[in-house]
N, C-alpha and C positions, 0 to 999 in steps of 0.2 A: 588267409582267405580272401577271395576278390570283392572288393566294397559292390554293389547293387549300384548299378546306373541312376542318377537324378531324375525323380519324374519330373519329367517339363512342367513347368507355369502354365496355367490355362491361359489362351490368350484372350485379348477381344473378338477375334474372328470366330475365336470356339463357342463365346459366348453366343455371339450375333447367327452362327449356327444352329444351336440349343432352341435358341428362344424364334427362330424365325422370321428373325428381322435384319436391316444393315446394319454397317458395322459402325455409320455415323449416326444410327439411333442408338446403338449402346454405349457409345461416345457422350453423349447429350446426356444420357440417362445418368450414367458413369457421374460424369463431372457437374452434374446439377442444371444442363440446360432447359429451354424452352422449345415449344413446340414439339410435343411428345403426350400421344391420349395417354392417360392412366392405365387403362388395359393392355397398351404394348409397355407402359415402363413396369407394371405389373410383370408380365412376361420377363424382363431384361432381370430385373432383382431374383424372380425366382432361378431364373439362369444364374443367374452370379452364385445365388448361395447355392443351386446344386454342383456346380464347377469349383467352388470354393477360388474363383476369382478375385486377387489382389491390383487393383489396378496401380500403375507403374507411375510413381510419384513426378519423378525427373519427366513423363512424359506428357502429363498432366501438367503439369507447371509450364511448357511449352503452349500449351493451346490453351488455359486460363489467365496464364499470368499469376497465378497464385503459387504460395511456396507454404500453404498453412503451417506454419512459422510465426510465432511472435517474439520478439525481443525484449524482456526486462531489463529496464538499463536501471542502477540502483548505482546514485552518485556517494557513495560511501566504498572503502577500502575491504579488505574481505576479513581483518580482523574485527568492524563491528558488527558486516552483516551476519556474520556468522557464530557470533554471541548475543546479541538482541534478537530475543524471542518475539519485537514487535515484526520484523522483517521472515520471521518465518510463518508467522497468521498471515502476511499480504501476501507471500508467494505460496501458503495454500490454497487461500481462495481466488486466486488469479490459475494456477494449475487446476485447482478443479473444474474452473470454467473452461478451460484451455482444452482437456481431455474431454470432457461432455461434447465440446463444439469439433473433435480431432484436431487440434491444431498442438503444434509442437511451443516447446518454450525454450528459450535461449537466451541465457542467465549471461547478463556483461555488467562489471563491476567496474566503477570509475577513482582514481584518487586524487585526480590534479589535470590541469589541461593536455596533458599530452596523451591520457589515458581518450580521454573526453574525443581529442582527437582521432585515435584510434576507434572508438566507437563509431562517430559521423562515418569513418568509410566504411567501415562495415556496414552500416545500415544505407549508405548510398548505395553499397554495391549488388543492389537486387537480392538480398539473402531471404528477406521476411517482409511479411504482407504490411506490417505495422511495428510502433513500438507503445510500452508501459514503460513510462521514467520519475522513479520518485526518489523523494531524499536529495531535491535538487536546493542547492545554495544558494544565494542572494547574485555573489558576483560567477556563477558558474556559466558557461559559454555553452552548455550542453543541449539547453532550451532553443538554441538560435542556430546551433549544428542539427540537429534533428530537423527543424522547420525548413532549414535551405534542403535535405534529403527528396522534401516534397513527400515522406510516410505521412500515412494517418498515426497522428500518435494522439493517449491520454495521459496526461500526468495523474501522478497521487500526489492531496497535498494542493492548496493552492499556487501556484506557482508568483517571484515574485514579476517576471514578464508577463505585462498584460497580454501580451501575443502568444503567450502560451497555452490556451484553452483545446479543445475540452480538461476537465479535471474533475476527479473525485477527492472531497476533504472533508472532515467532522466538523461542527458546530466548534472549534478551538475554544473562541472568545465566550460564547456562550456557556460550554463547561466552567472555564475559568472562573467563570460569576457565579456559577450552581456551587461551588466548590468553595470559594471564599465567602457566599450568604451562610454557607454550611458552617461553616465556623464562626461566623458571626454572631450567628442564632445558639451558638455554645458558650458564649459571653466572651469571647476570644479579642482582645481590642488592638494588640501587635501583632500582626497577622505577617510573615516576611513573606517573604517568595525567591525561589530557586527556579531561575528563569534555564531554561535551554538555551541553544546556539541560535545567538540573534541575528545568523545570518538565513536564518529560515522563518519562514513563515506562520508554521505551527508555533515555533518559540515567541515570534511577535505579537500574535494575536491572545496569547494562553497570558504573557506579560499585561497588553492591555486589555486584558479581561480582568487582571487581577488590581488593575489599574483603578478602572471603571468602578469598583465597588469600596478599594478602600478610601476614594478620594470623594467617595461622595456624600462624606458627613457621618453623622448616626457616629459620634465617636468613636471611630476607627482611627490611627495611627498611620500614617500616610508617608512617612520619612523616608528620604534617599536610603538612609542607612539599611533601612529594612530590604532591600533588597541586592542579591548578589547574584551574578551572571556564574552560569555552570555549565554543564553538559550533559546530555541523554545519559549516559553511563552511571554507573552507581561508583563510582570514583571519582566523578566530579561533581554530584550529591554531598560527597563526605565531604571533602573542601572546602565546598561555598555555607555547607552548615556548620564549617568550624569559623569562617570570619565572619557570617552571622555574630555569633555566639562570643566571639570576639568584642563588634561593636554592641552587640545589642541584647547582653545577658538576661535582660526584663523579655524578650520574648515570646508571647504565649501559643503562637501557632504557625505553620508553617505548609505554606501552599508549594507543594513541588511542577515542576513541568512536566515531568515523567515518574512512571513507577520504579523505574531502576535509577532516579536519582533522588526517591521518597527514600529508597530502600539505602542508598549511602547514608542520605541524613538521617537515619536512624539508628547505624551505626555510629553516627558521632556523638548523636544525644547521649546512645546509651553510655557509652564511652564517658561520658559529661557526667553523667548521673544523673540525668534527666529523665524522669518516668513520663513514658507517652503512653495514654493522653492526658495525664496528670496534671504535668508541668506545661507539657508544650505538644498540642496537639497536631497530628501531622493528615496530609491529604496529597495522596497522587493524581498521575494522569496515566488513561490508556488503559486500566482493568484486565494487565498479563494475569491472568491466574497464577501461572507458574512462579511469580513475583508476588501478588497482592495478598494471596491466600497462607503465604508460607513467609511471610514476615514477621518478626517478635515487635508487637501484636500486628496481627493482619490488617491490612491497610483499606482505609476509606479512600475509595479513588473514582475519577469520574472515565465510565464508559464510554471507549468508541468503540464501532463493530468495525475491526480492523479485517477479519476475513471478506467481510458482506464489500468491504471497500475494495481489494480486490477482486474478488468476483464484479463488481461495477466495471473496474477498470474494464476488464477482459473482456466484458460482454459490452461494454458502451463500442470497445475498439472492434469487435468483430460486428455487430449489428451494422456500425457506419460504413464496412465495408461490402457489407451485404445488403445493403441499399433499406434497412430495415429500421421503420419509425418507432421510435420507442416515446411511451408516453409523456416522460422526462421532455422531451425534447424541446417545450416552451422555453427552454433553460438550457440554449447550448452551452453557454460557457461554463459552467459547472454545477457539479451535483454535489450538495452539502448534507449529511446526514446528521440525525440530529443526539445530543452525548446524551446520558444519566451520571446522575451521583448512586454509588454503590456504597455503602455504610457498613463499614466494618468496625474495628475496637482501636484504630487510632486516632481516633476524631468521631 
């Protein structure tokens, strides 16, 4: 059976003929240019709809110097990104905003300096209009590489490099203070902390929040042996909890730097025959619903709006590229979202 010939795609000239305008006018309307009256623009849009015209992105990029694509760069390996629900939530917020603005997401992951160099070369190659970069570590060359490309960029989390701005973050330190205050209000006096990786500012800020409260008097123990360095995944929390119990079997509360860290701590406490919250109260950070609502017992935690952070990162980048003034432009260096303590059964 013969294959019918493909229907030719409508051209810019066909749209111009249908609308009764010049090809240049159609090009300006399709590409968002100025200098066209609303009456003519409406005729062009009607002709586009009637003919089913789809702009040629490659040709449009040559004219506008825009690619309608944004690189999302996560400074973590695949094993972390695809197992931690934090990244899924942030990517969902970013993707929703980019999709609403008809922009494509290009995902890039890095595992070290060589990967960072590869990402820097790609960004410098003119393939995308900007970059969203998050989970950056303090010694990571990535912020400098991104800056040298000249591309607009927004960082997720307060960067260690003061020049790496703008950024979107949550109030990590204030959220940590609220968590420790809550534990103290329950009568807990030996409140341990399992930190995240201290080469990331979010973990440092949460550690500082713990120190702010435990070091402020009110009968709280702030001995150094109540601090254990962990990592955000559960395994780090489990190991750090074991270390803390060996050092301080009398501890009566734990503030963990993330919900996943807290879930690992709960495994260790249960294995040691300790009851939560009767013997040891536990508070996490993030409010990852797939984690915090399903631990045993359900986890009291500090909520940050991870999806909204992703949306704000994407929105800030795209608005800057389009010259849109935002209400929060008075604070160009960073947007910091509030946190909220969510009480469940663990504390």
